[in-house]
Legacy VTK file of the C-alpha trace (Angstrom):
# vtk DataFile Version 3.0
C-alpha trace
ASCII
DATASET POLYDATA
POINTS 292 float
-20.985 -25.832 -93.482
-23.165 -28.493 -95.045
-25.939 -30.092 -92.956
-26.400 -33.819 -93.543
-29.279 -35.745 -91.955
-29.300 -39.416 -90.917
-32.490 -41.291 -90.053
-31.773 -43.202 -86.851
-35.161 -43.722 -85.174
-38.875 -43.091 -85.285
-40.206 -39.670 -84.410
-41.479 -40.912 -81.053
-38.210 -42.528 -79.959
-36.590 -39.245 -78.978
-32.890 -38.953 -79.893
-31.479 -36.902 -77.020
-27.804 -37.293 -76.089
-24.937 -37.774 -78.534
-21.226 -38.564 -78.175
-18.391 -39.597 -80.474
-17.115 -42.946 -79.287
-13.550 -44.297 -79.190
-14.510 -46.595 -82.084
-15.245 -43.674 -84.414
-18.993 -44.222 -84.189
-21.514 -41.598 -83.129
-23.422 -42.930 -80.126
-26.814 -41.544 -79.156
-29.592 -42.149 -76.666
-33.272 -42.676 -77.442
-34.882 -41.228 -74.349
-38.431 -42.406 -75.079
-37.558 -45.819 -76.532
-35.137 -46.800 -73.761
-32.330 -47.604 -76.189
-28.824 -46.557 -77.163
-27.812 -46.385 -80.822
-24.675 -46.158 -82.922
-24.323 -44.294 -86.212
-21.378 -45.718 -88.150
-19.157 -43.653 -90.453
-20.834 -45.349 -93.431
-24.272 -44.157 -92.266
-25.522 -47.515 -90.998
-27.348 -47.608 -87.662
-27.495 -50.162 -84.871
-29.784 -49.919 -81.858
-29.371 -51.647 -78.524
-32.170 -52.235 -76.026
-31.472 -51.664 -72.346
-34.074 -54.077 -71.006
-36.170 -51.258 -69.561
-38.123 -49.265 -72.191
-38.991 -46.483 -69.740
-35.528 -46.014 -68.205
-35.057 -42.657 -70.000
-31.443 -42.686 -71.244
-30.432 -39.050 -71.648
-26.895 -37.633 -71.739
-24.126 -39.977 -72.954
-20.348 -39.642 -72.788
-17.219 -41.554 -73.712
-15.894 -43.220 -70.567
-12.333 -43.738 -69.356
-12.561 -47.493 -70.012
-13.323 -47.516 -73.747
-17.084 -47.835 -73.187
-19.915 -45.292 -73.360
-21.651 -44.212 -70.137
-25.064 -42.604 -69.878
-27.638 -41.391 -67.388
-30.917 -43.307 -67.050
-33.099 -40.473 -65.853
-36.262 -42.434 -65.110
-34.580 -45.446 -63.532
-32.132 -43.838 -61.103
-29.231 -45.691 -62.705
-26.018 -45.015 -64.583
-25.691 -47.142 -67.710
-22.654 -48.497 -69.506
-22.453 -49.920 -73.021
-19.407 -51.371 -74.719
-18.626 -50.613 -78.355
-19.867 -54.147 -79.072
-23.279 -53.274 -77.635
-23.095 -55.074 -74.283
-25.127 -53.007 -71.799
-25.112 -52.934 -68.012
-26.052 -50.433 -65.323
-25.483 -49.413 -61.706
-28.107 -48.161 -59.253
-27.985 -44.841 -57.447
-29.117 -44.415 -53.855
-32.647 -43.419 -54.957
-34.655 -44.583 -57.964
-36.118 -41.089 -58.364
-32.746 -39.268 -58.217
-33.103 -38.328 -61.892
-29.521 -38.525 -63.202
-29.106 -35.979 -65.988
-25.694 -34.846 -67.208
-22.643 -37.112 -67.153
-18.947 -36.717 -67.956
-15.614 -38.415 -67.357
-13.838 -36.578 -64.561
-10.155 -35.714 -64.166
-9.846 -38.530 -61.625
-10.909 -41.260 -64.063
-14.398 -41.660 -62.591
-17.791 -40.794 -64.045
-19.383 -37.657 -62.619
-23.057 -36.880 -63.038
-25.862 -34.690 -61.792
-28.956 -35.853 -59.909
-31.635 -33.492 -61.146
-34.335 -34.412 -58.635
-32.070 -34.835 -55.622
-29.893 -31.703 -55.846
-26.761 -33.806 -55.786
-23.670 -34.471 -57.853
-22.549 -38.074 -58.007
-19.275 -39.874 -58.644
-19.064 -43.460 -59.868
-15.987 -45.542 -60.529
-15.933 -47.856 -63.526
-16.698 -50.792 -61.236
-19.814 -49.080 -59.869
-18.604 -47.628 -56.565
-20.864 -44.672 -55.799
-20.332 -41.435 -53.884
-22.922 -38.643 -53.796
-22.429 -35.013 -52.789
-25.333 -32.704 -51.862
-25.382 -29.278 -53.471
-25.769 -26.267 -51.140
-28.701 -24.815 -53.125
-32.112 -26.479 -52.578
-34.178 -26.842 -55.724
-31.172 -26.108 -57.957
-32.098 -28.718 -60.606
-28.504 -29.493 -61.687
-28.411 -30.140 -65.437
-25.283 -30.818 -67.513
-21.794 -31.241 -66.102
-18.280 -30.954 -67.525
-14.672 -31.370 -66.453
-13.001 -27.996 -65.998
-9.451 -26.905 -66.767
-8.766 -26.568 -63.048
-9.192 -30.218 -62.081
-12.761 -29.719 -60.827
-16.224 -30.471 -62.175
-18.547 -27.669 -63.264
-22.307 -27.991 -63.583
-25.238 -25.817 -64.585
-27.815 -25.185 -61.844
-30.885 -24.682 -63.997
-33.376 -23.413 -61.432
-30.843 -21.430 -59.403
-29.493 -19.336 -62.318
-26.030 -20.396 -61.256
-22.951 -22.406 -62.180
-21.390 -24.653 -59.545
-17.797 -25.740 -59.201
-17.435 -29.120 -57.483
-14.009 -30.321 -56.442
-13.178 -34.004 -56.616
-13.511 -33.957 -52.825
-17.102 -32.703 -53.137
-16.397 -29.163 -51.988
-18.739 -26.852 -53.892
-18.641 -23.179 -54.835
-21.720 -21.575 -56.412
-21.422 -18.685 -58.868
-24.648 -16.749 -59.441
-25.336 -15.572 -62.989
-26.163 -11.937 -63.720
-29.311 -12.438 -65.828
-32.451 -13.591 -63.977
-34.185 -16.460 -65.740
-31.042 -17.641 -67.536
-31.879 -21.284 -66.629
-28.541 -22.787 -67.761
-28.579 -26.350 -69.093
-25.547 -27.174 -71.249
-21.967 -26.524 -70.158
-18.562 -27.343 -71.631
-14.902 -26.500 -71.182
-13.580 -24.206 -73.904
-10.171 -24.140 -75.538
-9.564 -20.768 -73.879
-9.423 -22.141 -70.333
-12.925 -20.961 -69.396
-16.277 -22.704 -69.020
-19.070 -22.011 -71.502
-22.773 -22.519 -70.890
-26.098 -21.895 -72.604
-29.175 -20.396 -70.954
-32.345 -22.024 -72.233
-34.453 -19.397 -70.486
-32.284 -16.359 -71.153
-31.523 -17.103 -74.805
-27.797 -16.600 -74.393
-24.359 -18.143 -74.399
-22.261 -17.418 -71.323
-18.583 -17.647 -70.424
-17.368 -18.070 -66.861
-13.743 -18.086 -65.792
-12.503 -20.403 -63.074
-12.538 -17.441 -60.666
-16.199 -16.710 -61.440
-16.139 -13.798 -63.899
-19.053 -13.967 -66.355
-19.431 -12.613 -69.892
-22.717 -13.040 -71.766
-23.460 -13.263 -75.489
-27.203 -12.762 -76.093
-28.634 -14.549 -79.127
-30.447 -12.558 -81.802
-33.433 -14.841 -81.146
-33.834 -14.814 -77.367
-36.617 -17.419 -77.695
-34.330 -19.960 -79.434
-33.983 -22.010 -76.199
-30.310 -23.032 -76.439
-29.952 -26.432 -74.806
-26.542 -28.125 -75.131
-23.061 -26.849 -75.988
-19.793 -28.424 -77.121
-16.336 -27.048 -77.862
-14.600 -27.649 -81.170
-10.859 -28.214 -81.607
-10.543 -24.833 -83.335
-11.988 -22.827 -80.438
-15.506 -22.524 -81.814
-18.421 -23.239 -79.472
-21.331 -25.177 -80.979
-24.778 -25.270 -79.405
-28.282 -26.482 -80.155
-31.177 -24.035 -80.444
-33.978 -26.371 -79.465
-36.792 -23.873 -79.961
-35.564 -22.595 -83.341
-34.380 -25.767 -85.071
-30.859 -24.396 -85.483
-27.289 -25.312 -84.686
-25.588 -22.187 -83.378
-21.906 -21.329 -83.269
-19.843 -18.749 -81.406
-16.438 -18.021 -82.916
-13.339 -17.236 -80.815
-13.664 -13.551 -81.761
-17.178 -13.396 -80.277
-19.240 -13.604 -83.462
-22.512 -15.539 -83.299
-23.807 -17.455 -86.309
-26.037 -20.444 -86.962
-27.158 -23.136 -89.361
-30.835 -23.925 -89.851
-31.714 -27.620 -89.804
-33.852 -28.353 -92.877
-37.489 -29.209 -92.296
-39.947 -28.606 -89.449
-39.875 -30.037 -85.938
-36.145 -30.732 -85.702
-35.868 -29.915 -81.959
-32.078 -30.420 -81.608
-30.987 -31.518 -78.138
-27.542 -33.035 -77.511
-24.463 -31.970 -79.458
-20.925 -33.286 -79.875
-17.856 -32.384 -81.923
-15.613 -35.065 -83.401
-11.816 -34.901 -83.506
-12.051 -33.896 -87.181
-14.251 -30.904 -86.341
-17.491 -32.454 -87.609
-20.496 -31.491 -85.461
-23.278 -33.929 -84.538
-26.659 -33.062 -83.042
-29.498 -35.321 -81.908
-32.845 -34.258 -83.369
-36.052 -35.079 -81.507
-37.827 -36.011 -84.750
-35.647 -39.118 -85.148
-32.455 -37.969 -86.853
-28.797 -37.183 -86.257
-27.566 -34.041 -87.996
-23.947 -33.782 -89.147
-22.319 -30.449 -89.985
-19.036 -30.529 -91.832
-17.143 -28.795 -94.598
LINES 1 293
292 0 1 2 3 4 5 6 7 8 9 10 11 12 13 14 15 16 17 18 19 20 21 22 23 24 25 26 27 28 29 30 31 32 33 34 35 36 37 38 39 40 41 42 43 44 45 46 47 48 49 50 51 52 53 54 55 56 57 58 59 60 61 62 63 64 65 66 67 68 69 70 71 72 73 74 75 76 77 78 79 80 81 82 83 84 85 86 87 88 89 90 91 92 93 94 95 96 97 98 99 100 101 102 103 104 105 106 107 108 109 110 111 112 113 114 115 116 117 118 119 120 121 122 123 124 125 126 127 128 129 130 131 132 133 134 135 136 137 138 139 140 141 142 143 144 145 146 147 148 149 150 151 152 153 154 155 156 157 158 159 160 161 162 163 164 165 166 167 168 169 170 171 172 173 174 175 176 177 178 179 180 181 182 183 184 185 186 187 188 189 190 191 192 193 194 195 196 197 198 199 200 201 202 203 204 205 206 207 208 209 210 211 212 213 214 215 216 217 218 219 220 221 222 223 224 225 226 227 228 229 230 231 232 233 234 235 236 237 238 239 240 241 242 243 244 245 246 247 248 249 250 251 252 253 254 255 256 257 258 259 260 261 262 263 264 265 266 267 268 269 270 271 272 273 274 275 276 277 278 279 280 281 282 283 284 285 286 287 288 289 290 291
């Protein structure tokens, strides 16, 4: 696949999360600049301020209402931006909750993790908030995804575990077999399982809805895989933050990767478009596109 690079921000602005919007644009967060941006299909870029430069927008997702929703890690808020660039936000119960991952749930609400509070939250599109404590203190819940079983699944980074959270808040914790895995990214695969990456363990993992785990160690265990997304063809794409690569795991279990040209790429968030194109947010101020 060919790697194409788009300049979207300064090196200090920190592209972090990325999502393909309902308008065909690629939406991304600038975690250090306190902005959300849009990369158009023609390569043009628009940036939208959120009125709070230090709010720390991180993970972003397409919402159920045609808008984009994102976590404001430093502000204890969940943000919303329309495809026209109109931004708003809703407060959580604590300003230091540290919302991290976010996803649209099977119930039409936004579900997110609270990294500093060991909670998973649910927010309706009109801002109604419910928060559920996790049963593992100090778990540091990271990314979250909607599972094939009607529940939410999230990576418990400091607990070396994956949690299943029902829409009623009932939680089951599945411990991972490799100490120090430190899972961050998680996604639902086309095969009916959940897939995660271990930033500490240097691996890609698969967990079935009944808790069975299979691991795929990377050739470079120090690559620090961060985020993962499923493609329409069954391939799993993930960022190797420490190695400047975009990795891929094929349905037959083969690992491969694509080096991002140039030093200091630091890829974080990743998303796959409906056409199979892969987008990754690079810390140095770019969006990478893999296609072909």
